[in-house]
C-alpha positions in Angstrom: 208.6 19.0 127.6 204.9 18.7 127.7 204.4 22.2 126.5 206.7 21.7 123.6 204.8 18.5 122.5 201.5 20.4 122.7 202.9 23.2 120.6 204.1 20.7 118.0 200.7 19.0 117.9 199.0 22.4 117.6 201.3 23.2 114.7 200.5 19.9 113.0 196.8 20.4 113.4 197.1 23.9 112.1 199.1 22.6 109.1 196.5 19.8 108.5 193.4 22.1 108.4 194.3 24.0 105.1 195.1 20.6 103.5 191.6 19.4 104.4 190.1 22.6 103.0 192.1 22.2 99.8 190.9 18.6 99.4 187.3 19.6 99.9 187.6 22.5 97.4 189.2 20.1 94.9 186.5 17.6 95.4 183.9 20.3 95.0 185.6 21.6 91.8 185.9 18.1 90.5 182.2 17.5 91.2 181.2 20.7 89.5 183.4 19.9 86.5 181.8 16.4 86.3 178.3 18.0 86.5 179.3 20.4 83.7 180.7 17.6 81.6 177.6 15.5 82.2 175.5 18.5 81.2 177.6 19.0 78.1 177.3 15.3 77.3 173.5 15.5 77.7 173.4 18.6 75.5 175.4 16.8 72.8 173.2 13.7 73.1 170.1 15.8 72.9 171.5 17.7 69.9 172.4 14.4 68.2 169.0 12.8 69.0 167.3 16.0 67.7 169.4 15.9 64.5 168.6 12.2 64.0 164.9 12.9 64.5 165.1 15.8 62.1 166.9 13.7 59.5 164.3 10.9 60.0 161.5 13.4 59.5 163.2 14.9 56.4 163.8 11.4 54.9 160.2 10.5 55.7 159.0 13.6 53.9 161.2 12.9 50.9 159.9 9.3 50.8 156.3 10.6 51.0 157.0 13.1 48.1 158.6 10.3 46.1 155.6 8.1 46.6 153.2 10.9 45.7 155.1 11.7 42.5 155.3 8.0 41.6 151.6 7.6 42.2 150.8 10.7 40.1 153.1 9.5 37.3 151.4 6.1 37.3 148.0 7.7 37.3 149.1 9.9 34.4 150.3 6.9 32.4 147.1 4.9 33.1 145.0 8.0 32.1 147.1 8.2 28.9 146.6 4.5 28.1 142.8 4.8 28.7 142.7 7.9 26.5 144.5 6.1 23.7 142.3 3.0 23.9 139.0 5.0 23.9 139.9 7.9 21.6 142.6 6.7 19.1 143.0 3.7 16.8 145.3 2.5 14.0 144.5 1.5 10.4 146.3 0.4 7.3 145.6 1.7 3.8 144.5 -1.4 1.8 144.2 0.1 -1.8 145.5 2.7 -4.2 142.3 4.9 -3.9 144.1 7.6 -1.9 147.1 8.0 -4.1 149.2 10.2 -4.1 148.4 11.3 -0.5 148.4 7.8 1.0 149.9 4.7 -0.7 148.9 1.1 -0.1 150.4 -0.2 3.1 150.7 3.2 4.8 149.9 2.9 8.6 148.0 5.8 10.2 146.5 6.9 13.5 142.9 8.0 13.6 140.8 9.8 16.2 137.5 8.3 17.1 134.9 11.1 16.5 131.7 11.8 14.7 132.5 15.5 13.9 133.9 16.1 10.4 134.7 18.9 8.0 135.4 19.1 4.3 138.8 17.7 3.5 139.0 15.3 6.5 140.6 11.9 5.8 138.3 9.3 7.4 138.3 5.6 8.2 134.9 4.0 7.2 133.2 0.8 6.5 131.9 0.7 3.0 128.1 0.6 2.9 127.9 -1.9 0.1 128.1 -5.7 0.3 131.9 -5.8 0.6 131.8 -4.1 4.1 135.6 -3.6 4.2 137.4 -0.8 5.9 138.8 1.9 3.6 140.3 5.4 3.8 138.5 8.2 2.0 138.2 12.0 2.0 135.1 13.9 3.0 133.9 16.2 0.2 130.3 16.7 1.2 128.5 17.4 4.5 124.8 17.2 5.5 122.8 20.0 3.9 125.2 20.6 1.1 124.6 20.3 -2.7 127.6 18.7 -4.5 128.5 18.3 -8.2 131.4 16.3 -9.5 132.7 17.7 -12.8 134.3 15.9 -15.7 137.7 17.5 -14.9 137.6 15.8 -11.5 136.7 19.0 -9.8 134.1 19.3 -7.0 131.5 22.0 -6.7 129.9 22.6 -3.3 126.8 24.8 -3.3 128.1 26.5 -6.5 131.7 27.0 -5.3 134.6 25.0 -6.7 136.4 23.2 -3.9 140.2 23.8 -3.8 142.1 20.5 -3.4 145.8 21.1 -3.2 146.4 17.6 -2.0 145.4 16.2 -5.4 148.0 15.4 -8.1 147.7 18.0 -10.8 148.3 15.4 -13.5 145.2 13.6 -12.3 143.1 16.8 -12.4 144.4 17.7 -15.8 144.2 14.3 -17.4 142.4 14.3 -20.8 142.2 10.5 -20.9 139.6 8.5 -18.9 137.6 11.6 -18.1 134.5 10.8 -16.1 131.1 12.3 -16.9 129.9 15.0 -14.6 127.8 13.6 -11.7 125.1 15.7 -10.1 124.0 15.4 -6.5 120.9 13.5 -7.5 123.1 10.7 -8.9 125.0 10.4 -5.6 121.7 10.2 -3.8 120.3 7.6 -6.2 123.4 5.5 -5.6 122.5 5.3 -1.9 120.0 2.5 -1.4 119.0 3.6 2.1 117.6 7.0 1.0 113.9 7.8 0.3 112.6 9.6 -2.7 112.1 12.8 -0.7 115.9 13.0 -0.1 116.7 12.3 -3.7 114.2 15.0 -4.9 115.7 17.5 -2.4 119.1 17.3 -4.1 121.0 17.8 -0.8 123.0 15.5 1.4 120.6 14.4 4.2 121.4 14.4 7.9 123.8 11.9 9.3 125.3 11.2 5.8 128.7 12.1 4.2 129.9 12.2 0.7 133.4 10.7 0.4 135.9 10.4 -2.5 139.4 9.0 -3.0 142.2 11.3 -4.0 143.0 9.0 -6.9 139.9 10.2 -8.8 140.5 8.1 -11.9 140.6 4.7 -10.1 139.1 5.2 -6.6 136.1 3.1 -5.4 134.1 5.7 -3.4 130.7 7.4 -3.2 130.4 7.6 -7.0 129.7 3.9 -6.9 128.2 3.0 -3.5 126.5 6.4 -2.6 126.6 8.4 0.6 128.0 7.0 3.8 126.2 7.0 7.1 128.2 8.8 9.8 127.6 5.9 12.1 129.7 3.8 9.7 132.6 6.2 9.9 135.0 5.3 12.7 137.0 8.5 12.9 139.4 10.9 11.1 143.1 10.6 10.5 145.6 13.4 10.4 148.9 11.6 10.9 150.7 8.5 9.7 153.1 6.6 11.9 154.7 4.6 9.1 156.1 6.5 7.3 155.9 9.3 9.9 154.3 12.4 8.4 151.2 14.6 8.6 148.3 14.1 6.2 147.3 17.0 4.0 143.7 18.2 4.6 143.8 21.6 2.9 
């Protein structure tokens, strides 16, 4: 009987051993799988954190670019405003002296400069006692000899000046013809000039000869003489009301 019991016990113990091994192997496998899962989870977390960091960096870069572009745009606008303030100005035509090119009430933009050429439309302060701002056209530069003929034509150093901006009716008018004016008379009409300038018969330095396009009625250098360049505020080449370009040739 005892032998039988011992055999049964040995059988039971032999049957229990593989069960224990299986449990251990399961636990090991489960542990490994948990480790793998944790590693995967960590990888995913690392990837997610890397992506978030990358997104943050990209967003920061975009924000910085936006700030730079906005700052450059604001600087550009400020520079444009400063340029307009110091280099451009506006004026209104106050008389009919520049007809038909510019009628009374026309609003124009002028550039502040002291460099002029024949045909430029300029804004100046009249050198006589009136001292009011007026728009006139440059027809004589320093060093030139100018004659104004009775048919409203201008001769500069012996060459007739072509003026396509003038109304042909005005140029060809038989009535109200003006007597021809020599350079000496322009010079004599300028109180600030000395006798040496008048005898030279040429426009002196820092002076301009200006006329209105409405030659029959304009108040210009024929009456108040040459204009000092320092009294000329600038030249205009465009109107903003009505919007169009001013003829200079």
